[in-house]
SEKOLKOL-390649 format. One line per 2 residues: number of its first residue (from 1); their letters; for each residue x, z, y of C-alpha. Coordinates in nm, 4 decimals, always signed. Last residue first. Example, Ala and Ser with C-alpha at 12.3 -4.5 7.8 and 13.67 -1.06 7.14 Angstrom:
<rs>
2	SA	+1.3670 +0.7140 -0.1060 | +1.2300 +0.7800 -0.4500
</rs>
This chain:
<rs>
98	TV	+6.6336 +7.0347 +8.3074 | +6.4453 +7.1196 +7.9825
96	AE	+6.3721 +6.7945 +7.8294 | +5.9960 +6.7570 +7.7511
94	DK	+5.8131 +6.7358 +7.4252 | +5.4898 +6.5663 +7.3973
92	VE	+5.2271 +6.7199 +7.1804 | +4.9059 +6.5433 +7.1174
90	VL	+4.6135 +6.7641 +7.0177 | +4.3335 +6.7508 +6.7484
88	GA	+4.5458 +6.6382 +6.4733 | +4.4886 +6.9650 +6.2470
86	NA	+4.8710 +7.0454 +6.2906 | +4.8456 +6.9879 +6.6681
84	LE	+4.5530 +7.2367 +6.6727 | +4.7542 +7.4907 +6.4741
82	QL	+5.0258 +7.4305 +6.7024 | +4.8418 +7.4926 +6.9908
80	LE	+4.6879 +7.8036 +6.8352 | +5.0458 +7.9539 +6.7430
78	LL	+5.1953 +7.8629 +7.0866 | +4.9113 +8.0477 +7.2644
76	NR	+4.9074 +8.3656 +7.0514 | +5.3039 +8.3858 +7.1236
74	KC	+5.2760 +8.3259 +7.4840 | +4.9918 +8.5791 +7.5326
72	GE	+5.1823 +8.8473 +7.3464 | +5.5126 +8.7724 +7.5186
70	SE	+5.3088 +8.7812 +7.8604 | +5.0584 +9.1025 +7.8150
68	VD	+4.7300 +9.0429 +7.8966 | +4.4778 +9.1167 +8.2110
66	YE	+4.3421 +8.7563 +8.2099 | +4.3019 +8.4962 +8.4869
64	HL	+4.6772 +8.4575 +8.6117 | +4.8248 +8.5285 +8.2907
62	FI	+4.5979 +8.2534 +8.1275 | +4.6702 +8.0275 +8.3948
60	DL	+5.0356 +8.0749 +8.3833 | +5.0509 +8.0173 +8.0143
58	ID	+4.8246 +7.7189 +8.0482 | +5.1058 +7.5873 +8.2725
56	KV	+5.3926 +7.7048 +8.0750 | +5.2124 +7.4907 +7.7628
54	TK	+5.2499 +7.2004 +8.0065 | +4.9259 +7.0153 +8.0575
52	PD	+4.7656 +6.6755 +7.9860 | +4.4125 +6.6790 +8.1002
50	QI	+4.1305 +6.8075 +7.8827 | +4.3667 +7.0483 +7.7747
48	ID	+4.2341 +7.3185 +8.0238 | +3.8891 +7.2965 +7.8559
46	WI	+4.0282 +7.3290 +7.5144 | +4.2064 +7.6382 +7.6327
44	RA	+3.9079 +7.8063 +7.7676 | +3.7170 +7.7317 +7.4323
42	GV	+4.0529 +7.8922 +7.2334 | +3.9942 +8.1992 +7.4780
40	DE	+3.6093 +8.2507 +7.4263 | +3.5749 +8.0790 +7.0578
38	LS	+3.7163 +7.7792 +6.8832 | +3.5488 +7.6187 +6.6184
36	YY	+3.6470 +7.3316 +6.3893 | +3.4768 +7.0686 +6.1903
34	EG	+3.6654 +6.8326 +5.9261 | +3.5750 +6.4609 +5.8966
32	SN	+3.9267 +6.4009 +5.8426 | +4.0282 +6.1037 +6.1019
30	LA	+3.7340 +6.1973 +6.3287 | +3.8284 +6.5370 +6.3610
28	LI	+3.5023 +6.7275 +6.4926 | +3.5320 +6.9824 +6.7474
26	VV	+3.2766 +7.2904 +6.7969 | +3.3482 +7.4901 +7.1484
24	DG	+3.2248 +7.8476 +7.1798 | +3.0546 +8.0105 +7.4479
22	GL	+2.7338 +7.8940 +7.3668 | +2.7923 +7.5655 +7.1865
20	HT	+2.9935 +7.3397 +7.3909 | +3.0828 +7.0145 +7.2376
18	SV	+3.3784 +6.8253 +7.0868 | +3.4467 +6.4719 +6.9431
16	QD	+3.8122 +6.4055 +6.7987 | +4.0523 +6.1102 +6.7633
14	KT	+4.1026 +6.0859 +7.1465 | +4.3534 +6.3561 +7.1089
12	RV	+4.3096 +6.6354 +7.3297 | +4.6638 +6.7068 +7.5494
10	VT	+4.9503 +6.9188 +7.5371 | +5.3033 +6.8812 +7.7087
8	SY	+5.5823 +7.0817 +7.5497 | +5.7962 +7.3023 +7.7825
6	LS	+5.6576 +7.6248 +7.6195 | +5.7252 +7.4743 +7.2738
4	VK	+5.4952 +7.3102 +7.0101 | +5.6758 +7.1694 +6.7229
2	SM	+5.5998 +6.8097 +6.6769 | +5.4716 +6.6853 +6.3607
</rs>
């Protein structure tokens, strides 16, 4: 399992289906049959990673859209993306830092 870093590129896997339900997103992992739910900010992340994005790009979007502290936002973002990766809901590609 790849560890998510600031320079990783993440995207939703094909092995899931998801839908918006109110302000939340409900996701079914097709491989395991497990359901997941993302609220508010998690749902926004899910929308953003419909197409491949670097974690840094996602962080920049959140720092622009929300009045949040940078380090806390980064820590929470990395934690959520790692949980999604561990559940098999996102693909992680590590990028070489140049």
